[in-house]
All heavy atoms as TSV, in Angstrom:
chain	resi	resn	atom	element	x	y	z
A	1	MET	N	N	-9.098	6.582	33.574
A	1	MET	CA	C	-10.200	6.792	32.671
A	1	MET	C	C	-10.437	8.282	32.440
A	1	MET	O	O	-10.800	8.679	31.344
A	1	MET	CB	C	-11.433	6.104	33.251
A	1	MET	CG	C	-12.578	6.048	32.317
A	1	MET	SD	S	-12.193	4.934	30.979
A	1	MET	CE	C	-13.774	4.654	30.337
A	2	THR	N	N	-10.235	9.072	33.452
A	2	THR	CA	C	-10.438	10.516	33.295
A	2	THR	C	C	-9.381	11.127	32.383
A	2	THR	O	O	-9.664	12.102	31.696
A	2	THR	CB	C	-10.416	11.222	34.658
A	2	THR	OG1	O	-9.163	10.957	35.293
A	2	THR	CG2	C	-11.558	10.742	35.536
A	3	GLU	N	N	-8.191	10.543	32.375
A	3	GLU	CA	C	-7.140	11.057	31.486
A	3	GLU	C	C	-7.520	10.865	30.019
A	3	GLU	O	O	-7.268	11.729	29.185
A	3	GLU	CB	C	-5.817	10.365	31.777
A	3	GLU	CG	C	-5.244	10.681	33.138
A	3	GLU	CD	C	-4.000	9.881	33.435
A	3	GLU	OE1	O	-3.540	9.135	32.547
A	3	GLU	OE2	O	-3.486	10.007	34.546
A	4	ILE	N	N	-8.136	9.741	29.721
A	4	ILE	CA	C	-8.558	9.472	28.341
A	4	ILE	C	C	-9.680	10.432	27.950
A	4	ILE	O	O	-9.689	10.975	26.841
A	4	ILE	CB	C	-9.000	8.009	28.190
A	4	ILE	CG1	C	-7.804	7.088	28.419
A	4	ILE	CG2	C	-9.602	7.760	26.815
A	4	ILE	CD1	C	-8.146	5.626	28.471
A	5	ARG	N	N	-10.619	10.673	28.842
A	5	ARG	CA	C	-11.699	11.623	28.549
A	5	ARG	C	C	-11.145	13.025	28.337
A	5	ARG	O	O	-11.586	13.745	27.441
A	5	ARG	CB	C	-12.705	11.636	29.700
A	5	ARG	CG	C	-13.608	10.457	29.704
A	5	ARG	CD	C	-14.712	10.626	30.710
A	5	ARG	NE	N	-15.432	9.371	30.843
A	5	ARG	CZ	C	-15.937	8.911	31.951
A	5	ARG	NH1	N	-15.825	9.597	33.068
A	5	ARG	NH2	N	-16.564	7.767	31.973
A	6	ASN	N	N	-10.196	13.416	29.167
A	6	ASN	CA	C	-9.588	14.741	29.018
A	6	ASN	C	C	-8.822	14.844	27.693
A	6	ASN	O	O	-8.798	15.900	27.059
A	6	ASN	CB	C	-8.646	15.034	30.182
A	6	ASN	CG	C	-9.401	15.251	31.473
A	6	ASN	OD1	O	-10.584	15.580	31.477
A	6	ASN	ND2	N	-8.714	15.049	32.583
A	7	PHE	N	N	-8.194	13.751	27.282
A	7	PHE	CA	C	-7.445	13.750	26.027
A	7	PHE	C	C	-8.366	14.013	24.842
A	7	PHE	O	O	-8.068	14.805	23.957
A	7	PHE	CB	C	-6.720	12.409	25.858
A	7	PHE	CG	C	-5.972	12.283	24.564
A	7	PHE	CD1	C	-4.774	12.942	24.379
A	7	PHE	CD2	C	-6.473	11.500	23.541
A	7	PHE	CE1	C	-4.083	12.829	23.190
A	7	PHE	CE2	C	-5.795	11.378	22.354
A	7	PHE	CZ	C	-4.587	12.042	22.167
A	8	PHE	N	N	-9.533	13.331	24.797
A	8	PHE	CA	C	-10.441	13.509	23.676
A	8	PHE	C	C	-11.343	14.732	23.819
A	8	PHE	O	O	-11.920	15.181	22.838
A	8	PHE	CB	C	-11.299	12.254	23.482
A	8	PHE	CG	C	-10.527	11.114	22.884
A	8	PHE	CD1	C	-10.213	10.006	23.633
A	8	PHE	CD2	C	-10.088	11.180	21.570
A	8	PHE	CE1	C	-9.494	8.959	23.080
A	8	PHE	CE2	C	-9.375	10.141	21.009
A	8	PHE	CZ	C	-9.066	9.024	21.773
A	9	ALA	N	N	-11.452	15.285	24.998
A	9	ALA	CA	C	-12.302	16.455	25.204
A	9	ALA	C	C	-11.589	17.770	24.885
A	9	ALA	O	O	-12.246	18.799	24.764
A	9	ALA	CB	C	-12.799	16.484	26.641
A	10	ARG	N	N	-10.286	17.732	24.734
A	10	ARG	CA	C	-9.558	18.988	24.513
A	10	ARG	C	C	-9.766	19.503	23.096
A	10	ARG	O	O	-10.239	18.788	22.221
A	10	ARG	CB	C	-8.074	18.807	24.796
A	10	ARG	CG	C	-7.329	18.022	23.767
A	10	ARG	CD	C	-5.877	17.812	24.203
A	10	ARG	NE	N	-5.112	17.233	23.135
A	10	ARG	CZ	C	-4.292	17.915	22.360
A	10	ARG	NH1	N	-4.120	19.203	22.542
A	10	ARG	NH2	N	-3.629	17.322	21.406
A	11	GLU	N	N	-9.387	20.728	22.849
A	11	GLU	CA	C	-9.518	21.343	21.526
A	11	GLU	C	C	-8.361	20.886	20.650
A	11	GLU	O	O	-7.215	20.836	21.077
A	11	GLU	CB	C	-9.489	22.867	21.663
A	11	GLU	CG	C	-10.596	23.413	22.523
A	11	GLU	CD	C	-11.529	24.283	21.729
A	11	GLU	OE1	O	-11.206	24.595	20.590
A	11	GLU	OE2	O	-12.571	24.646	22.269
A	12	TRP	N	N	-8.669	20.532	19.396
A	12	TRP	CA	C	-7.674	20.024	18.458
A	12	TRP	C	C	-7.442	21.054	17.353
A	12	TRP	O	O	-8.371	21.655	16.854
A	12	TRP	CB	C	-8.168	18.732	17.809
A	12	TRP	CG	C	-8.318	17.604	18.764
A	12	TRP	CD1	C	-9.382	17.360	19.563
A	12	TRP	CD2	C	-7.373	16.584	19.037
A	12	TRP	NE1	N	-9.164	16.237	20.309
A	12	TRP	CE2	C	-7.941	15.735	19.994
A	12	TRP	CE3	C	-6.111	16.286	18.545
A	12	TRP	CZ2	C	-7.275	14.619	20.484
A	12	TRP	CZ3	C	-5.464	15.163	19.022
A	12	TRP	CH2	C	-6.036	14.354	19.985
A	13	THR	N	N	-6.183	21.212	16.956
A	13	THR	CA	C	-5.886	22.057	15.806
A	13	THR	C	C	-6.069	21.227	14.539
A	13	THR	O	O	-6.175	19.998	14.589
A	13	THR	CB	C	-4.442	22.587	15.866
A	13	THR	OG1	O	-3.545	21.480	15.781
A	13	THR	CG2	C	-4.190	23.358	17.153
A	14	GLY	N	N	-6.094	21.893	13.406
A	14	GLY	CA	C	-6.259	21.186	12.138
A	14	GLY	C	C	-5.117	20.224	11.853
A	14	GLY	O	O	-5.327	19.119	11.348
A	15	ALA	N	N	-3.888	20.623	12.186
A	15	ALA	CA	C	-2.732	19.760	11.953
A	15	ALA	C	C	-2.781	18.518	12.839
A	15	ALA	O	O	-2.442	17.415	12.399
A	15	ALA	CB	C	-1.442	20.537	12.207
A	16	GLU	N	N	-3.208	18.687	14.074
A	16	GLU	CA	C	-3.318	17.535	14.979
A	16	GLU	C	C	-4.389	16.553	14.517
A	16	GLU	O	O	-4.193	15.338	14.570
A	16	GLU	CB	C	-3.642	18.006	16.397
A	16	GLU	CG	C	-2.493	18.693	17.091
A	16	GLU	CD	C	-2.880	19.269	18.434
A	16	GLU	OE1	O	-4.043	19.681	18.608
A	16	GLU	OE2	O	-2.005	19.289	19.319
A	17	LYS	N	N	-5.503	17.070	14.033
A	17	LYS	CA	C	-6.569	16.204	13.525
A	17	LYS	C	C	-6.087	15.416	12.301
A	17	LYS	O	O	-6.323	14.216	12.188
A	17	LYS	CB	C	-7.796	17.020	13.142
A	17	LYS	CG	C	-8.553	17.576	14.307
A	17	LYS	CD	C	-9.730	18.397	13.820
A	17	LYS	CE	C	-10.422	19.105	14.946
A	17	LYS	NZ	N	-11.528	19.945	14.482
A	18	THR	N	N	-5.403	16.107	11.389
A	18	THR	CA	C	-4.900	15.460	10.178
A	18	THR	C	C	-3.887	14.377	10.521
A	18	THR	O	O	-3.925	13.281	9.967
A	18	THR	CB	C	-4.255	16.502	9.249
A	18	THR	OG1	O	-5.204	17.536	8.987
A	18	THR	CG2	C	-3.803	15.888	7.947
A	19	LEU	N	N	-2.984	14.675	11.441
A	19	LEU	CA	C	-1.975	13.705	11.844
A	19	LEU	C	C	-2.609	12.495	12.522
A	19	LEU	O	O	-2.223	11.357	12.259
A	19	LEU	CB	C	-0.963	14.365	12.783
A	19	LEU	CG	C	0.198	13.498	13.235
A	19	LEU	CD1	C	1.028	13.059	12.039
A	19	LEU	CD2	C	1.057	14.259	14.221
A	20	LEU	N	N	-3.596	12.710	13.362
A	20	LEU	CA	C	-4.271	11.612	14.041
A	20	LEU	C	C	-5.018	10.720	13.050
A	20	LEU	O	O	-4.942	9.496	13.128
A	20	LEU	CB	C	-5.237	12.151	15.104
A	20	LEU	CG	C	-5.940	11.109	15.955
A	20	LEU	CD1	C	-4.936	10.350	16.802
A	20	LEU	CD2	C	-6.985	11.763	16.833
A	21	ILE	N	N	-5.694	11.315	12.091
A	21	ILE	CA	C	-6.421	10.537	11.082
A	21	ILE	C	C	-5.447	9.743	10.224
A	21	ILE	O	O	-5.675	8.559	9.939
A	21	ILE	CB	C	-7.298	11.469	10.222
A	21	ILE	CG1	C	-8.456	12.012	11.072
A	21	ILE	CG2	C	-7.826	10.752	8.995
A	21	ILE	CD1	C	-9.233	13.120	10.398
A	22	ALA	N	N	-4.335	10.360	9.806
A	22	ALA	CA	C	-3.339	9.661	8.979
A	22	ALA	C	C	-2.721	8.494	9.751
A	22	ALA	O	O	-2.533	7.405	9.188
A	22	ALA	CB	C	-2.252	10.633	8.530
A	23	CYS	N	N	-2.427	8.699	11.022
A	23	CYS	CA	C	-1.853	7.625	11.833
A	23	CYS	C	C	-2.833	6.471	11.993
A	23	CYS	O	O	-2.443	5.299	11.921
A	23	CYS	CB	C	-1.438	8.150	13.201
A	23	CYS	SG	S	0.032	9.177	13.163
A	24	CYS	N	N	-4.096	6.768	12.193
A	24	CYS	CA	C	-5.110	5.707	12.337
A	24	CYS	C	C	-5.265	4.918	11.044
A	24	CYS	O	O	-5.376	3.682	11.078
A	24	CYS	CB	C	-6.442	6.305	12.754
A	24	CYS	SG	S	-6.460	6.909	14.453
A	25	ILE	N	N	-5.256	5.588	9.903
A	25	ILE	CA	C	-5.386	4.893	8.619
A	25	ILE	C	C	-4.180	3.995	8.371
A	25	ILE	O	O	-4.314	2.835	7.977
A	25	ILE	CB	C	-5.574	5.907	7.470
A	25	ILE	CG1	C	-6.960	6.546	7.578
A	25	ILE	CG2	C	-5.392	5.247	6.112
A	25	ILE	CD1	C	-7.173	7.696	6.627
A	26	LEU	N	N	-2.980	4.517	8.603
A	26	LEU	CA	C	-1.774	3.718	8.386
A	26	LEU	C	C	-1.687	2.547	9.358
A	26	LEU	O	O	-1.289	1.446	8.981
A	26	LEU	CB	C	-0.534	4.601	8.501
A	26	LEU	CG	C	-0.360	5.620	7.377
A	26	LEU	CD1	C	0.822	6.529	7.668
A	26	LEU	CD2	C	-0.184	4.930	6.046
A	27	LEU	N	N	-2.064	2.765	10.595
A	27	LEU	CA	C	-2.059	1.689	11.584
A	27	LEU	C	C	-3.068	0.607	11.208
A	27	LEU	O	O	-2.788	-0.588	11.323
A	27	LEU	CB	C	-2.367	2.237	12.980
A	27	LEU	CG	C	-2.277	1.241	14.120
A	27	LEU	CD1	C	-0.854	0.731	14.269
A	27	LEU	CD2	C	-2.725	1.897	15.412
A	28	GLY	N	N	-4.220	0.997	10.712
A	28	GLY	CA	C	-5.216	0.037	10.267
A	28	GLY	C	C	-4.738	-0.766	9.067
A	28	GLY	O	O	-5.000	-1.969	8.969
A	29	THR	N	N	-4.036	-0.115	8.148
A	29	THR	CA	C	-3.503	-0.810	6.985
A	29	THR	C	C	-2.455	-1.840	7.391
A	29	THR	O	O	-2.468	-2.984	6.924
A	29	THR	CB	C	-2.882	0.194	5.993
A	29	THR	OG1	O	-3.872	1.167	5.639
A	29	THR	CG2	C	-2.368	-0.491	4.750
A	30	VAL	N	N	-1.556	-1.457	8.262
A	30	VAL	CA	C	-0.515	-2.380	8.727
A	30	VAL	C	C	-1.135	-3.541	9.487
A	30	VAL	O	O	-0.764	-4.699	9.280
A	30	VAL	CB	C	0.531	-1.632	9.583
A	30	VAL	CG1	C	1.467	-2.601	10.280
A	30	VAL	CG2	C	1.319	-0.666	8.719
A	31	ASN	N	N	-2.093	-3.264	10.358
A	31	ASN	CA	C	-2.761	-4.338	11.097
A	31	ASN	C	C	-3.501	-5.267	10.149
A	31	ASN	O	O	-3.523	-6.482	10.359
A	31	ASN	CB	C	-3.730	-3.772	12.130
A	31	ASN	CG	C	-3.025	-3.291	13.373
A	31	ASN	OD1	O	-1.908	-3.698	13.657
A	31	ASN	ND2	N	-3.679	-2.417	14.103
A	32	GLY	N	N	-4.118	-4.729	9.123
A	32	GLY	CA	C	-4.808	-5.560	8.142
A	32	GLY	C	C	-3.866	-6.500	7.420
A	32	GLY	O	O	-4.201	-7.665	7.189
A	33	PHE	N	N	-2.670	-6.024	7.051
A	33	PHE	CA	C	-1.689	-6.895	6.413
A	33	PHE	C	C	-1.208	-7.982	7.368
A	33	PHE	O	O	-0.981	-9.121	6.970
A	33	PHE	CB	C	-0.478	-6.099	5.919
A	33	PHE	CG	C	-0.648	-5.542	4.541
A	33	PHE	CD1	C	-0.693	-4.174	4.344
A	33	PHE	CD2	C	-0.759	-6.370	3.452
A	33	PHE	CE1	C	-0.841	-3.650	3.079
A	33	PHE	CE2	C	-0.916	-5.866	2.178
A	33	PHE	CZ	C	-0.955	-4.498	1.989
A	34	LEU	N	N	-1.034	-7.640	8.631
A	34	LEU	CA	C	-0.531	-8.614	9.589
A	34	LEU	C	C	-1.582	-9.648	9.983
A	34	LEU	O	O	-1.255	-10.808	10.215
A	34	LEU	CB	C	-0.010	-7.894	10.844
A	34	LEU	CG	C	1.215	-7.007	10.636
A	34	LEU	CD1	C	1.557	-6.285	11.916
A	34	LEU	CD2	C	2.394	-7.824	10.147
A	35	ILE	N	N	-2.829	-9.250	10.049
A	35	ILE	CA	C	-3.892	-10.141	10.500
A	35	ILE	C	C	-4.426	-11.009	9.373
A	35	ILE	O	O	-4.822	-12.152	9.595
A	35	ILE	CB	C	-5.030	-9.319	11.144
A	35	ILE	CG1	C	-4.533	-8.694	12.433
A	35	ILE	CG2	C	-6.248	-10.162	11.413
A	35	ILE	CD1	C	-5.506	-7.724	13.049
A	36	SER	N	N	-4.426	-10.507	8.148
A	36	SER	CA	C	-5.061	-11.224	7.040
A	36	SER	C	C	-4.322	-12.524	6.727
A	36	SER	O	O	-3.104	-12.597	6.799
A	36	SER	CB	C	-5.088	-10.355	5.793
A	36	SER	OG	O	-3.776	-10.162	5.315
A	37	PRO	N	N	-5.081	-13.549	6.358
A	37	PRO	CA	C	-4.432	-14.819	5.995
A	37	PRO	C	C	-3.840	-14.731	4.589
A	37	PRO	O	O	-4.489	-14.284	3.657
A	37	PRO	CB	C	-5.577	-15.821	6.033
A	37	PRO	CG	C	-6.801	-15.019	5.790
A	37	PRO	CD	C	-6.528	-13.659	6.374
A	38	VAL	N	N	-2.606	-15.143	4.455
A	38	VAL	CA	C	-1.931	-15.115	3.159
A	38	VAL	C	C	-2.077	-16.501	2.548
A	38	VAL	O	O	-1.543	-17.472	3.062
A	38	VAL	CB	C	-0.445	-14.725	3.326
A	38	VAL	CG1	C	0.255	-14.749	1.999
A	38	VAL	CG2	C	-0.325	-13.372	3.974
A	39	LYS	N	N	-2.797	-16.600	1.431
A	39	LYS	CA	C	-3.069	-17.899	0.822
A	39	LYS	C	C	-2.132	-18.200	-0.342
A	39	LYS	O	O	-1.650	-19.301	-0.484
A	39	LYS	CB	C	-4.515	-17.962	0.356
A	39	LYS	CG	C	-5.476	-17.883	1.513
A	39	LYS	CD	C	-6.894	-17.978	1.081
A	39	LYS	CE	C	-7.773	-17.875	2.324
A	39	LYS	NZ	N	-9.161	-17.800	2.022
A	40	LYS	N	N	-1.891	-17.219	-1.188
A	40	LYS	CA	C	-1.027	-17.440	-2.344
A	40	LYS	C	C	0.193	-16.529	-2.306
A	40	LYS	O	O	0.812	-16.293	-3.319
A	40	LYS	CB	C	-1.804	-17.203	-3.638
A	40	LYS	CG	C	-2.889	-18.207	-3.875
A	40	LYS	CD	C	-3.543	-17.981	-5.218
A	40	LYS	CE	C	-4.622	-19.001	-5.456
A	40	LYS	NZ	N	-5.279	-18.776	-6.735
A	41	GLY	N	N	0.515	-15.981	-1.196
A	41	GLY	CA	C	1.643	-15.077	-1.092
A	41	GLY	C	C	1.256	-13.675	-1.508
A	41	GLY	O	O	0.158	-13.424	-1.991
A	42	ILE	N	N	2.155	-12.750	-1.332
A	42	ILE	CA	C	1.915	-11.366	-1.709
A	42	ILE	C	C	2.635	-11.113	-3.020
A	42	ILE	O	O	3.826	-11.381	-3.151
A	42	ILE	CB	C	2.406	-10.399	-0.610
A	42	ILE	CG1	C	1.622	-10.640	0.665
A	42	ILE	CG2	C	2.268	-8.961	-1.061
A	42	ILE	CD1	C	2.126	-9.850	1.836
A	43	SER	N	N	1.912	-10.608	-4.008
A	43	SER	CA	C	2.475	-10.362	-5.325
A	43	SER	C	C	2.167	-8.936	-5.744
A	43	SER	O	O	1.023	-8.501	-5.692
A	43	SER	CB	C	1.875	-11.343	-6.334
A	43	SER	OG	O	2.291	-11.024	-7.624
A	44	PHE	N	N	3.187	-8.221	-6.147
A	44	PHE	CA	C	3.002	-6.875	-6.653
A	44	PHE	C	C	3.240	-6.904	-8.151
A	44	PHE	O	O	4.254	-7.387	-8.625
A	44	PHE	CB	C	3.969	-5.890	-5.990
A	44	PHE	CG	C	3.699	-5.681	-4.547
A	44	PHE	CD1	C	4.451	-6.321	-3.589
A	44	PHE	CD2	C	2.670	-4.864	-4.146
A	44	PHE	CE1	C	4.196	-6.132	-2.257
A	44	PHE	CE2	C	2.405	-4.672	-2.816
A	44	PHE	CZ	C	3.170	-5.311	-1.871
A	45	GLY	N	N	2.302	-6.419	-8.916
A	45	GLY	CA	C	2.395	-6.416	-10.368
A	45	GLY	C	C	1.058	-6.779	-10.956
A	45	GLY	O	O	0.145	-7.199	-10.262
A	46	ASN	N	N	0.933	-6.639	-12.251
A	46	ASN	CA	C	-0.360	-6.898	-12.869
A	46	ASN	C	C	-0.444	-8.272	-13.515
A	46	ASN	O	O	-1.526	-8.728	-13.853
A	46	ASN	CB	C	-0.703	-5.816	-13.885
A	46	ASN	CG	C	0.306	-5.746	-14.995
A	46	ASN	OD1	O	1.248	-6.503	-15.058
A	46	ASN	ND2	N	0.097	-4.794	-15.893
A	47	ASN	N	N	0.680	-8.948	-13.746
A	47	ASN	CA	C	0.712	-10.295	-14.323
A	47	ASN	C	C	-0.134	-10.398	-15.589
A	47	ASN	O	O	-0.939	-11.303	-15.743
A	47	ASN	CB	C	0.251	-11.335	-13.298
A	47	ASN	CG	C	1.150	-11.371	-12.092
A	47	ASN	OD1	O	2.350	-11.209	-12.214
A	47	ASN	ND2	N	0.565	-11.559	-10.926
A	48	ASN	N	N	0.046	-9.468	-16.497
A	48	ASN	CA	C	-0.742	-9.474	-17.725
A	48	ASN	C	C	-0.116	-10.317	-18.822
A	48	ASN	O	O	-0.662	-10.431	-19.915
A	48	ASN	CB	C	-0.989	-8.056	-18.219
A	48	ASN	CG	C	0.282	-7.381	-18.688
A	48	ASN	OD1	O	1.365	-7.922	-18.569
A	48	ASN	ND2	N	0.144	-6.170	-19.208
A	49	GLY	N	N	1.037	-10.912	-18.612
A	49	GLY	CA	C	1.666	-11.768	-19.597
A	49	GLY	C	C	2.506	-11.029	-20.615
A	49	GLY	O	O	3.003	-11.628	-21.561
A	50	ASN	N	N	2.680	-9.752	-20.477
A	50	ASN	CA	C	3.474	-8.971	-21.412
A	50	ASN	C	C	4.945	-9.117	-21.040
A	50	ASN	O	O	5.412	-8.523	-20.091
A	50	ASN	CB	C	3.047	-7.512	-21.356
A	50	ASN	CG	C	3.739	-6.679	-22.406
A	50	ASN	OD1	O	4.417	-7.206	-23.276
A	50	ASN	ND2	N	3.553	-5.371	-22.329
A	51	THR	N	N	5.679	-9.924	-21.790
A	51	THR	CA	C	7.098	-10.130	-21.507
A	51	THR	C	C	7.897	-9.665	-22.711
A	51	THR	O	O	7.780	-10.230	-23.807
A	51	THR	CB	C	7.381	-11.608	-21.202
A	51	THR	OG1	O	6.877	-12.389	-22.274
A	51	THR	CG2	C	6.719	-12.033	-19.906
A	52	TYR	N	N	8.691	-8.677	-22.536
A	52	TYR	CA	C	9.428	-8.063	-23.633
A	52	TYR	C	C	10.502	-8.993	-24.180
A	52	TYR	O	O	10.673	-9.133	-25.377
A	52	TYR	CB	C	10.037	-6.749	-23.160
A	52	TYR	CG	C	10.833	-6.031	-24.223
A	52	TYR	CD1	C	10.198	-5.466	-25.315
A	52	TYR	CD2	C	12.204	-5.932	-24.138
A	52	TYR	CE1	C	10.910	-4.813	-26.295
A	52	TYR	CE2	C	12.932	-5.286	-25.111
A	52	TYR	CZ	C	12.282	-4.719	-26.189
A	52	TYR	OH	O	12.990	-4.081	-27.161
A	53	GLY	N	N	11.243	-9.686	-23.310
A	53	GLY	CA	C	12.333	-10.544	-23.753
A	53	GLY	C	C	11.858	-11.719	-24.585
A	53	GLY	O	O	12.497	-12.111	-25.556
A	54	VAL	N	N	10.734	-12.291	-24.264
A	54	VAL	CA	C	10.209	-13.428	-25.011
A	54	VAL	C	C	9.805	-12.997	-26.410
A	54	VAL	O	O	10.074	-13.696	-27.391
A	54	VAL	CB	C	9.020	-14.064	-24.258
A	54	VAL	CG1	C	8.354	-15.130	-25.100
A	54	VAL	CG2	C	9.486	-14.631	-22.942
A	55	SER	N	N	9.162	-11.850	-26.546
A	55	SER	CA	C	8.726	-11.405	-27.871
A	55	SER	C	C	9.917	-11.092	-28.766
A	55	SER	O	O	9.851	-11.309	-29.973
A	55	SER	CB	C	7.816	-10.184	-27.756
A	55	SER	OG	O	8.529	-9.094	-27.226
A	56	ARG	N	N	11.030	-10.640	-28.225
A	56	ARG	CA	C	12.219	-10.370	-29.041
A	56	ARG	C	C	12.789	-11.667	-29.586
A	56	ARG	O	O	13.170	-11.752	-30.739
A	56	ARG	CB	C	13.277	-9.638	-28.222
A	56	ARG	CG	C	12.965	-8.168	-28.053
A	56	ARG	CD	C	13.981	-7.457	-27.214
A	56	ARG	NE	N	15.339	-7.650	-27.701
A	56	ARG	CZ	C	16.402	-7.231	-27.060
A	56	ARG	NH1	N	16.277	-6.610	-25.913
A	56	ARG	NH2	N	17.600	-7.429	-27.540
A	57	ARG	N	N	12.832	-12.706	-28.761
A	57	ARG	CA	C	13.346	-13.991	-29.231
A	57	ARG	C	C	12.379	-14.642	-30.223
A	57	ARG	O	O	12.795	-15.272	-31.182
A	57	ARG	CB	C	13.582	-14.927	-28.043
A	57	ARG	CG	C	14.904	-14.638	-27.353
A	57	ARG	CD	C	15.173	-15.644	-26.250
A	57	ARG	NE	N	14.893	-14.942	-24.994
A	57	ARG	CZ	C	14.066	-15.356	-24.059
A	57	ARG	NH1	N	13.415	-16.478	-24.193
A	57	ARG	NH2	N	13.876	-14.658	-22.975
A	58	LYS	N	N	11.108	-14.475	-30.015
A	58	LYS	CA	C	10.104	-15.100	-30.867
A	58	LYS	C	C	10.143	-14.529	-32.284
A	58	LYS	O	O	10.055	-15.268	-33.263
A	58	LYS	CB	C	8.722	-14.899	-30.262
A	58	LYS	CG	C	7.599	-15.533	-31.052
A	58	LYS	CD	C	6.284	-15.310	-30.344
A	58	LYS	CE	C	5.131	-15.863	-31.144
A	58	LYS	NZ	N	3.853	-15.611	-30.483
A	59	TYR	N	N	10.291	-13.222	-32.410
A	59	TYR	CA	C	10.268	-12.582	-33.722
A	59	TYR	C	C	11.663	-12.367	-34.308
A	59	TYR	O	O	11.800	-11.867	-35.420
A	59	TYR	CB	C	9.517	-11.263	-33.651
A	59	TYR	CG	C	8.058	-11.467	-33.302
A	59	TYR	CD1	C	7.556	-11.003	-32.091
A	59	TYR	CD2	C	7.213	-12.119	-34.179
A	59	TYR	CE1	C	6.216	-11.200	-31.773
A	59	TYR	CE2	C	5.883	-12.325	-33.862
A	59	TYR	CZ	C	5.397	-11.865	-32.666
A	59	TYR	OH	O	4.082	-12.066	-32.347
A	60	GLY	N	N	12.696	-12.710	-33.581
A	60	GLY	CA	C	14.058	-12.644	-34.113
A	60	GLY	C	C	14.608	-11.248	-34.248
A	60	GLY	O	O	15.507	-11.020	-35.037
A	61	THR	N	N	14.100	-10.291	-33.529
A	61	THR	CA	C	14.644	-8.929	-33.598
A	61	THR	C	C	15.687	-8.761	-32.511
A	61	THR	O	O	15.531	-9.231	-31.391
A	61	THR	CB	C	13.539	-7.887	-33.418
A	61	THR	OG1	O	12.910	-8.099	-32.178
A	61	THR	CG2	C	12.531	-7.962	-34.541
A	62	SER	N	N	16.751	-8.091	-32.858
A	62	SER	CA	C	17.804	-7.884	-31.868
A	62	SER	C	C	17.822	-6.454	-31.349
A	62	SER	O	O	18.382	-6.184	-30.310
A	62	SER	CB	C	19.165	-8.244	-32.451
A	62	SER	OG	O	19.421	-7.420	-33.573
A	63	ARG	N	N	17.249	-5.525	-32.089
A	63	ARG	CA	C	17.254	-4.116	-31.679
A	63	ARG	C	C	15.864	-3.542	-31.827
A	63	ARG	O	O	15.060	-4.007	-32.642
A	63	ARG	CB	C	18.209	-3.298	-32.549
A	63	ARG	CG	C	19.632	-3.589	-32.314
A	63	ARG	CD	C	20.431	-2.653	-33.168
A	63	ARG	NE	N	21.653	-2.294	-32.492
A	63	ARG	CZ	C	22.460	-1.374	-32.910
A	63	ARG	NH1	N	22.205	-0.697	-33.993
A	63	ARG	NH2	N	23.548	-1.098	-32.242
A	64	ARG	N	N	15.629	-2.500	-31.082
A	64	ARG	CA	C	14.361	-1.781	-31.223
A	64	ARG	C	C	14.426	-0.882	-32.429
A	64	ARG	O	O	15.442	-0.273	-32.734
A	64	ARG	CB	C	14.110	-0.919	-29.979
A	64	ARG	CG	C	13.778	-1.749	-28.769
A	64	ARG	CD	C	13.607	-0.895	-27.554
A	64	ARG	NE	N	12.640	0.177	-27.800
A	64	ARG	CZ	C	12.439	1.190	-26.973
A	64	ARG	NH1	N	13.122	1.296	-25.878
A	64	ARG	NH2	N	11.549	2.104	-27.243
A	65	LYS	N	N	13.327	-0.763	-33.138
A	65	LYS	CA	C	13.258	0.149	-34.275
A	65	LYS	C	C	13.054	1.570	-33.758
A	65	LYS	O	O	12.349	1.796	-32.808
A	65	LYS	CB	C	12.117	-0.233	-35.194
A	65	LYS	CG	C	12.333	-1.569	-35.853
A	65	LYS	CD	C	11.175	-1.908	-36.755
A	65	LYS	CE	C	11.412	-3.251	-37.395
A	65	LYS	NZ	N	10.310	-3.623	-38.245
A	66	ARG	N	N	13.681	2.509	-34.418
A	66	ARG	CA	C	13.556	3.899	-33.977
A	66	ARG	C	C	12.648	4.668	-34.877
A	66	ARG	O	O	12.418	4.519	-35.962
A	66	ARG	CB	C	14.908	4.569	-33.930
A	66	ARG	CG	C	15.746	3.976	-32.843
A	66	ARG	CD	C	17.035	4.723	-32.743
A	66	ARG	NE	N	17.861	4.052	-31.757
A	66	ARG	CZ	C	18.847	4.627	-31.157
A	66	ARG	NH1	N	19.179	5.853	-31.431
A	66	ARG	NH2	N	19.558	3.985	-30.285
């Protein structure tokens, strides 16, 4: 227990503080992903329905206009 108190009682440089804060944030993010219940899976993207290939077939264009 005294080792832990000595660890947090020592003087910290700016780089050490920044590194410790960044590590805590990243560790919290990873733990949040692992602990959270996944209901519909993980999806990256906006799913706005904008599909380029479908609109080309729908309007019959084969090339982009310049």
